C-alpha positions in Angstrom: 33.9 -88.2 92.2 36.1 -85.2 91.4 38.6 -83.7 93.8 41.7 -81.6 93.9 44.5 -82.4 96.4 45.1 -78.7 96.7 41.7 -78.1 98.2 41.5 -77.9 102.0 39.5 -81.1 102.3 37.8 -82.5 105.4 40.0 -82.2 108.5 41.2 -85.1 110.6 39.4 -83.6 113.6 36.1 -83.6 111.8 36.5 -87.3 111.1 37.5 -88.2 114.6 34.5 -86.3 116.0 32.1 -88.6 114.3 30.0 -90.8 116.7 30.0 -93.6 114.1 33.5 -94.8 115.2 31.9 -96.3 118.4 30.2 -99.0 116.3 33.1 -99.9 114.0 34.5 -103.4 114.7 38.2 -104.1 114.9 40.3 -105.9 112.3 42.0 -109.0 113.7 45.3 -110.5 112.4 45.0 -113.7 114.4 44.4 -116.0 111.5 46.6 -114.3 108.9 49.5 -116.3 107.5 50.6 -113.9 104.8 49.9 -110.2 104.2 49.9 -109.0 100.6 49.7 -105.2 100.2 48.9 -103.7 96.8 49.7 -100.1 96.1 48.9 -98.1 93.0 51.7 -95.6 93.7 54.7 -95.3 96.1 53.4 -93.9 99.4 49.9 -95.6 99.1 51.3 -98.5 101.0 52.5 -96.3 103.8 49.6 -93.9 104.0 46.9 -96.5 103.9 48.5 -99.6 105.3 51.8 -98.7 106.9 50.6 -99.6 110.4 49.2 -102.9 109.1 52.5 -103.8 107.5 54.4 -102.9 110.7 51.9 -104.8 112.9 52.1 -107.9 110.7 55.9 -107.8 110.8 55.9 -107.5 114.6 53.6 -110.6 114.7 56.0 -112.5 112.4 53.6 -112.6 109.6 55.4 -112.6 106.2 54.7 -109.4 104.2 54.7 -108.9 100.4 54.2 -105.4 98.9 53.4 -104.9 95.3 53.7 -101.3 93.9 52.1 -101.0 90.5 53.6 -97.7 89.2 56.4 -95.4 90.1 54.1 -92.5 90.6 56.1 -90.6 88.0 53.2 -88.3 87.1 52.7 -86.9 90.6 53.9 -83.5 89.6 52.8 -83.0 86.0 53.4 -79.2 86.0 56.9 -79.4 87.4 59.6 -77.6 85.4 62.4 -78.9 87.6 62.0 -82.6 87.9 61.1 -84.9 85.0 59.0 -88.0 85.2 62.1 -90.1 84.6 63.8 -88.5 87.6 60.7 -88.9 89.7 60.7 -92.6 88.8 64.2 -93.0 90.3 63.4 -90.9 93.4 60.1 -92.5 94.2 61.4 -96.1 93.7 64.1 -95.4 96.3 61.6 -93.8 98.7 59.2 -96.7 98.6 62.0 -99.3 99.1 63.2 -97.3 102.1 59.7 -96.9 103.5 58.9 -100.5 103.4 62.2 -101.5 105.0 61.3 -99.1 107.8 58.0 -100.8 108.3 58.9 -104.4 107.8 62.6 -105.2 107.2 63.0 -108.1 104.9 59.6 -107.8 103.3 59.2 -108.9 99.7 58.9 -105.9 97.4 57.8 -105.9 93.8 58.0 -102.7 91.7 56.0 -103.4 88.6 56.8 -100.2 86.8 53.4 -99.9 85.1 52.6 -96.4 83.7 51.3 -93.9 86.2 47.8 -92.7 85.3 47.3 -95.4 82.8 46.9 -98.4 85.1 43.6 -99.3 83.6 45.3 -100.6 80.5 47.5 -102.9 82.6 45.1 -104.2 85.2 45.6 -107.8 84.1 49.3 -107.6 84.7 48.6 -106.3 88.2 46.1 -109.1 88.8 48.7 -111.7 87.8 51.3 -110.2 90.1 48.9 -110.3 93.1 47.8 -113.8 92.3 51.5 -114.9 92.1 52.3 -113.3 95.4 49.4 -115.1 97.0 50.5 -118.4 95.6 49.4 -121.5 97.5 49.5 -119.8 100.9 46.6 -120.2 103.3 45.3 -117.5 105.6 46.2 -114.7 103.1 45.1 -111.1 103.8 45.2 -108.8 100.8 45.1 -105.1 101.3 44.5 -102.7 98.4 43.4 -99.1 97.9 39.6 -98.6 98.4 37.8 -98.9 95.1 35.6 -95.9 96.0 38.6 -93.6 96.7 37.9 -91.4 93.6 41.3 -92.0 91.9 41.2 -94.1 88.7 44.5 -95.9 89.4 43.2 -96.8 92.9 40.0 -98.3 91.4 42.1 -100.4 89.0 44.4 -101.6 91.8 41.4 -102.5 94.0 39.7 -104.5 91.3 42.9 -106.3 90.4 43.4 -107.2 94.0 39.8 -108.3 94.3 39.9 -110.6 91.4 43.2 -112.2 92.6 41.9 -112.6 96.1 38.6 -114.1 95.0 40.4 -116.6 92.7 42.7 -117.7 95.5 40.2 -117.6 98.3 42.1 -114.9 100.1 40.5 -112.2 102.4 40.4 -108.7 101.0 40.4 -105.4 102.7 40.7 -101.9 101.1 42.3 -98.8 102.6 41.0 -95.3 101.9 43.4 -92.5 101.1 41.8 -89.7 99.1 38.4 -90.5 100.6 39.5 -88.9 103.8 40.1 -85.7 101.7 36.9 -85.4 99.6 34.3 -87.2 101.7 32.7 -86.2 105.0 31.5 -88.4 107.9 27.9 -87.8 106.6 28.7 -88.6 102.9 26.4 -91.3 101.5 29.4 -92.9 99.7 31.3 -93.4 103.0 30.9 -97.1 103.9 30.6 -96.9 107.7 28.9 -100.3 107.9 31.9 -102.0 106.2 34.7 -100.3 108.1 37.1 -102.1 110.3 39.8 -100.4 112.5 43.2 -101.8 113.3 44.6 -100.4 116.6 48.3 -99.6 116.3 50.9 -100.0 119.0 53.3 -97.2 119.7 56.0 -99.0 117.8 53.8 -99.5 114.7 52.7 -95.8 114.9 56.4 -94.7 115.1 57.4 -97.0 112.2 54.6 -95.6 110.0 55.7 -92.0 110.8 59.3 -92.8 109.9 58.2 -94.5 106.7 56.0 -91.5 105.7 58.9 -89.1 106.3 61.0 -91.1 103.7 58.4 -90.2 101.0 59.9 -86.7 100.7 59.0 -86.1 97.1 55.3 -86.2 98.2 55.4 -84.7 101.7 57.8 -81.8 100.9 58.0 -79.5 97.9 60.4 -80.6 95.1 61.5 -76.9 95.0 60.2 -73.4 95.4 59.0 -73.4 91.7 55.3 -73.5 90.8 54.2 -77.0 90.2 56.6 -78.5 92.7 54.3 -78.2 95.7 53.9 -81.1 98.2 51.2 -83.5 97.3 50.6 -84.8 100.8 50.1 -81.6 102.9 50.5 -81.6 106.6 46.7 -81.4 107.1 46.1 -84.3 104.8 48.9 -86.3 106.4 47.1 -85.9 109.8 44.6 -88.6 108.6 47.5 -91.1 108.6 49.1 -90.1 111.9 46.3 -91.7 114.0 46.9 -94.6 116.4 44.7 -96.8 114.3 44.2 -97.6 110.6 40.9 -98.0 108.8 39.9 -100.6 106.2 36.9 -101.4 104.2 35.9 -105.1 104.1 34.6 -106.6 100.9 30.9 -106.6 100.3 30.1 -110.3 100.5 26.9 -109.9 98.5 28.9 -109.1 95.3 31.7 -110.7 93.5 34.9 -108.8 92.6 33.5 -108.2 89.1 30.3 -106.7 90.4 31.8 -103.6 91.9 30.7 -100.0 91.8 29.9 -98.2 88.5 32.8 -96.1 87.2 32.0 -92.5 87.8 32.7 -89.2 85.9 36.1 -88.6 87.5 37.4 -91.9 86.0 36.7 -90.7 82.5 37.8 -87.1 83.1 41.2 -88.5 84.2 41.3 -91.0 81.4 41.0 -88.4 78.6 43.5 -86.0 80.1 46.0 -85.1 77.3 44.7 -87.9 75.0 42.8 -87.1 71.9 42.0 -90.6 70.8 42.8 -93.1 73.6 40.8 -95.9 72.0 42.3 -95.6 68.5 39.0 -95.0 66.9 40.7 -93.1 64.0 43.7 -95.4 63.6 42.9 -99.1 64.5 41.4 -101.4 61.9 39.7 -103.2 64.8 37.7 -100.1 65.5 37.0 -99.4 61.8 35.8 -103.0 61.2 33.6 -103.0 64.3 31.9 -99.8 63.2 31.3 -101.2 59.8 29.7 -104.4 61.3 27.6 -102.3 63.6 26.2 -100.2 60.8 25.7 -103.2 58.6 23.7 -104.9 61.4 21.1 -102.0 61.5 17.9 -103.5 60.1 16.7 -100.4 58.4 18.3 -98.0 55.9 17.2 -94.9 57.8 15.9 -94.0 61.2 14.0 -90.9 62.3 15.7 -90.4 65.7 18.7 -92.0 67.3 20.4 -92.0 70.8 24.0 -92.9 71.1 25.2 -93.5 74.7 28.9 -92.9 75.3 29.7 -91.2 72.0 33.3 -90.4 72.9 35.0 -88.3 70.2 32.1 -88.8 67.7 33.6 -91.1 65.1 30.6 -93.5 65.1 28.3 -90.6 65.7 29.2 -89.1 62.3 28.3 -92.4 60.6 25.1 -92.7 62.5 24.2 -89.2 61.4 24.3 -90.5 57.8 21.5 -92.9 58.7 19.3 -90.9 61.0 17.4 -87.6 60.8 18.2 -86.6 64.3 21.0 -88.0 66.6 21.3 -87.3 70.3 24.9 -88.3 71.2 25.9 -88.2 74.9 29.0 -88.8 77.0 29.8 -88.5 80.7 33.1 -86.6 80.0 33.5 -83.2 78.6 36.9 -83.6 76.8 35.7 -86.1 74.2 32.6 -84.1 73.7 34.6 -81.1 72.8 36.5 -83.1 70.2 33.2 -84.5 68.9 31.9 -81.0 68.4 34.9 -80.1 66.3 34.4 -83.3 64.2 30.7 -82.7 63.7 30.6 -78.9 63.2 27.9 -78.1 60.8 26.0 -81.3 61.3 22.7 -79.8 62.4 21.1 -83.2 62.8 23.5 -84.0 65.7 23.0 -82.9 69.3 25.9 -83.5 71.6 25.2 -83.4 75.3 27.1 -84.2 78.5 24.9 -86.6 80.5 25.4 -89.3 83.2 22.5 -91.3 81.9 21.7 -93.1 85.1 20.6 -89.7 86.5 19.9 -87.7 83.3 18.1 -90.0 80.9 16.5 -88.0 78.1 12.8 -87.4 78.2 12.4 -88.6 74.6 11.7 -91.7 72.6 13.9 -93.0 69.8 13.8 -95.3 66.7 17.4 -96.4 67.4 19.4 -96.6 70.6 23.1 -97.5 70.4 24.8 -98.9 73.5 28.4 -99.5 72.3 31.3 -100.1 74.7 29.7 -98.6 77.8 27.6 -101.3 79.5 30.5 -102.8 81.3 31.2 -99.6 83.1 28.1 -100.1 85.2 27.4 -102.2 88.2 24.8 -104.9 87.8 21.8 -102.9 89.2 22.6 -99.9 87.0 23.0 -102.1 84.0 19.6 -103.6 84.5 18.2 -100.0 84.9 19.9 -99.0 81.6 18.3 -102.0 79.8 14.9 -101.2 81.2 15.2 -97.5 80.2 16.4 -98.3 76.7 13.4 -100.6 76.1 11.0 -98.1 77.5 12.4 -95.3 75.3 11.8 -97.1 71.9 9.2 -96.0 69.5 7.1 -98.7 67.8 9.5 -100.6 65.6 12.5 -99.2 67.5 15.9 -100.9 67.7 18.6 -101.2 70.4 22.1 -102.1 69.2 24.6 -103.4 71.8 28.3 -103.9 71.1 31.0 -104.7 73.7 34.5 -106.0 74.1 34.6 -109.5 75.5 38.0 -109.7 77.1 38.3 -109.0 80.9 39.5 -105.5 82.0 40.3 -105.4 85.7 38.8 -102.0 86.5 35.4 -102.6 84.8 32.6 -103.9 87.0 31.2 -106.1 84.3 32.4 -108.0 81.2 30.9 -107.7 77.7 29.3 -111.1 77.9 27.6 -110.1 81.1 26.3 -106.9 79.5 24.7 -108.8 76.6 23.3 -111.4 79.0 21.4 -108.6 80.7 19.9 -107.4 77.4 19.0 -111.0 76.4 17.2 -111.5 79.8 14.9 -108.6 79.3 11.3 -109.6 78.6 10.8 -106.3 76.9 13.4 -106.9 74.1 13.7 -109.6 71.4 17.1 -110.3 69.8 16.7 -110.2 66.0 20.3 -110.5 64.9 23.9 -110.4 66.0 27.5 -111.2 65.4 30.2 -112.7 67.7 33.9 -113.3 67.5 36.6 -113.8 70.1 36.9 -110.1 70.7 33.4 -108.5 70.7 29.7 -109.2 70.8 27.2 -107.3 68.6 23.5 -107.9 69.2 20.4 -106.2 67.7 17.2 -106.1 69.7 13.7 -105.0 68.9 10.4 -104.9 70.8 8.7 -108.3 71.2 6.9 -108.0 67.8 10.0 -107.3 65.9 10.7 -109.2 62.7 13.7 -109.9 60.4 14.6 -107.6 57.5 13.5 -110.2 55.0 10.1 -110.6 56.7 9.7 -106.8 56.9 10.4 -106.6 53.1 8.0 -109.4 52.3 10.6 -111.9 51.2 9.4 -114.6 53.6 
């Protein structure tokens, strides 16, 4: 999901006119003994859950608010206010806003980097888990994982993992979803919505708290790049006399969330030429060497690389194949890959979201390296099935994935490789494993080892 906060967006009146509201149940606080609100940025807590915080405080329910970042990158084009100054401003704003909603509430400002929360999801999970502690009847509220903002997805997944581990109840609050979605949008989870009616006092407290986030609701100055982030029309979504939450899908665990979409990767690559350290880290160089060494043939006719990023592995695959189709979901890394691979006529670079745009070709080699955990379980199974169906006779699939948990990934590396191993259409013929990553080589059911293929056994 890609959106621009400067666009007009869907109006509040359009949302309120939907007939679907009549069937949305209410959210009850009757059994809540502690409210933990997780925010990716200052103002998220007020926009999405300010009324909930005020209502909990009025009901004498203890409130803890965890704010992951200072939102210091809210105005990247500003020439008048630095990120360092915005950090100071926004920290003061959020403390004042929470005090207006629930005086005496616990506040944690983690200071994690704005826009790079995905690299610090484990720290956020730990903070949420600590806030829950041994309390019973805990309600955790986080941004909606489908909101379309990468930091919101990370915060949601971190909260989900902490809540699941502690047996707490999780709800998620939409923010940008009100902007880019429409009542008829297929992504909008009407069947999982709950509304919390707000008293006049809670509504007033939320309005007062939102007014304190001046760096977001008012221009920083008249200079270009200093425009308000939360426009008056956008703010109207949060001036209702009720708040809306998405309840967790009980059919899926926290680590089986939605696949990461194109907007996640577009944001991730902004201003970053090599975010993974492909060109600088020995870990990456060693992993590539092991991947190439695991290939059971010296050369391949055709190869497909899924998620080629900036093309470092692609260049080495091109030394082993006559034709390489390398794909990625994001344009920025593909542009860098084109620079790297200029003049390599055997390489085709294409932007594809392979769940919807799988190539109508067959291959001798398919490389699935560090991409499987971005997919939800059903999409991963589809990827495995399509890869197996796209192999020529004697074809090979190579899978390689990081094993450590990352809070915003729907799956873990071990889960990804488990899906490949479960496929009746593939046979594992080799592999490597250490504490950090798994590498597996699969062929079709009749595949044999290198020694067998060369007549040594």
